[in-house]
N, C-alpha and C positions, 0 to 999 in steps of 0.2 A: 504494500500500500504506500501511497505517497501523501504524507501529511502536509508537506509543503504546498501541494496543489490546493489543499483546503485553505491554508493560510493566505495563499495568493488571491484566491477568490474572495475571501472575507475582507482582505485589505482593499480590494477594488470596490467591493460593494459599499464599504464604509465611506469611501471617497465619492461614490456615485449612488447615494441612497435615494433612488427614485424608481418609479415603475417602468419608465422607458428603458433605462439601463438594465434593470433586472430581467425584463422580458427579452431584450436584445441579446443577453448573454446566458440564455437558457442552457445551452450546451455545456458551458463552463460550470454552471450551477449543478447540473446533473452529474457531471464528472466529480465535482467536489462532494456531492451527496453520496455517490457511489463509494468514494474513498472513506468517508466517515462511517458508512454502514459496514464496510469491511473492518474498520477499526473496532466498532462496537461488537461485531460478530466475534472477533478474536477475544475481546474482553469478556464477553458472555462465557465463552468456552473456558477461559483461564480462571475467571471468578468461580465458575461452576465446579472447579476442582476443590474449593473449600466451602462453597455455598451453592449446592445444587438446586436451590429454589429458583435460580435465575435461568436455568437451562431451557425451559419451555418457550422462551420468548425469542422473537425475531427482531433484528435491529429496527425495523420500521415501527414496531410496537413501542419503542422506547425513546424515540427522538421527538424533538419539539419543533414546531413550525417557526419560520423566520418572520412571518407576517405579524406586525404589531397591531394591537388594538389602541388606536390613537384618540378615541372619543373623549377621554378625560385627561389627556396628556398635553402639556405645552409643546412637547417634542412631536412634531407631525411626520417625522421620517417614517416611511411605511414598513421598513424591515429592520430586524434586529440582526446585525452582522456577527452572529455567533452560531456555532453548532453546539447543541446541548443534547444530553441523553441522561436518563435516570434508569438504572438497572436495579430492579428489586423483585421480590417475590410476587408483587402485584403490578409488575410492569412499571410504567412511568408515573403512576399515582404517587403523590408525595408521602403517603403513609400506606403501608409500612415503609420505613426509611431504608435506603439502600446506598447505591454507589453512583455518584453524580460526576459527569465529565462536562466541562465547559471549555470549549476551544475558541480562543480569540487571539488575534495577532497582537504584537507589541507587548509581549510578556504578560498578557492578561489571562492566560489559560490557568485553570486550576482543577484539581480533583477534590470532590467534596463528599461528605457523608453527614448523616443526621437529619434533623428536621429544619428545613429552610423556611417553610411556610409559617407565618405568624398570624394568619387570619382565621385560624380554626380555634375558637375559644375552648372547645371541648378538649382538643389535643393539648393545649397549654395547661388546662386544669388537671388533666390526667397526669401529665408529666410532672407538674409541681407536686401533686399529691404523692406520687411514687418517689420522687426525689426527696421529699420531706421525710418519708418513712424508710427510705433506703439510702441515707446519706453516706454511710460508711462504705458501701459498695461503690458508690459513684466516686468518692474521693480516692479510694484505692485504685480504681480504674484510671482516673486522669493523672495520677501520680506515678503510674507504671513507667519505667524507663522507655519501653517500646512505644508508649503513647506520647510522652513528652519529646521524644526524638523528632516527631513530625508535627504535632498538633497542639493547639490551644482551643478551648471551647469558645465559640463565638455566638452572637445572637443579639437581636434588638432587646433592649432592657427598659424596665421601669426605673424611675429614680429611687424608689423605695421598695422594700419587701411588701408584697400585697397583703391586704387584710386577711386574717385567717391563718397566716403562716408565721412561724417563730422567727423573730428578727435576730435572735441569738443562735439560730441554727448554724452548724458548721458549713452548710451549703447556702447560707443566706444570700450570698452574692449571685448564685445561680438561680435562686428562686425568683429573682427579679426578671429573669429572662422570659421572653414570650416565645422564643424558639431557641434551639440548641443545635449548632452545626459545626462542622470542621471544614477547613479549606487548606489544601496543600498547593502552593503556587508552582507553576512550571514555566520556565523560560523558553522562548522560541527556539533557542539553539539546541535544546534538549529534544525537540520534536523532529530534528532532521534525521535521526536514526530511529525508524519506526519500531524495530525490534527492541531496542534499548528502552524506548519510551513505554512500550507495552509491559516489559518486565518491571519497570519502575512503578507503573500504575498499579499493577497487580500487587506489588509489595505494599504500596500505600493503602490500597483498598483492603488488603488482608489485615493490616494494622488497625483499620477502622472497625473490624467485626465486633469486638467487645463493646464499643460505644454504641454501635447500631443495635446490638442485641439488647443492651440496657434500655434504650429508647423504645424499641419494639415491644419489650415486655411491659413497659409503662403504658404504651398506646394500644395494647391488645384489644381493648373494648371500644376503640374509636370507630365511629361510623361516619363515612363521607357524607356531607350534606347533599341533599338532592337539589338539582338545578331546576 
């Protein structure tokens, strides 16, 4: 696979973010999408060696569209010049949490895990309740050398610990979160060797497994809101 072909297309799209250019360069887009799907297919197989729940899915089930919803945004550019995919036991749904890849030029690529979405109040409540009752396991997890080698817990936060939770809890700072996720940045130069990048991605995703497992245990009773 040729990841550079993906980056080249995304760079040009970012510089020409309009419908005319997008449709005029359909062949380049399809080639870039083909390369990205090849990457995702390889990741599915490799992740499946330690998490076989992802194996039933095809790359097309896991990728996100580039078309933006601009109705409520000041930025009216029609496309998001990023290739994204979420690989989990329920496909690309945000819950259960899984393995997220975000490809964007200029060193903006990252590998992610955990709960990125902060709009699901039920998910936030479930996680806070579980975190409050299982603080020791969480602290042990995030202080493991294998975790700290790559990650810090990220997420949008409230200013204070929400009502109903112990302000003196050993995880008080994390109870402020509305979401809990990990990001591992990847520089463009590391994407030039596809095999090396895949091996690195698999290593990073494997290191996320305890964190994802903790969150998925907390979120086991979550139900996706109906549209």
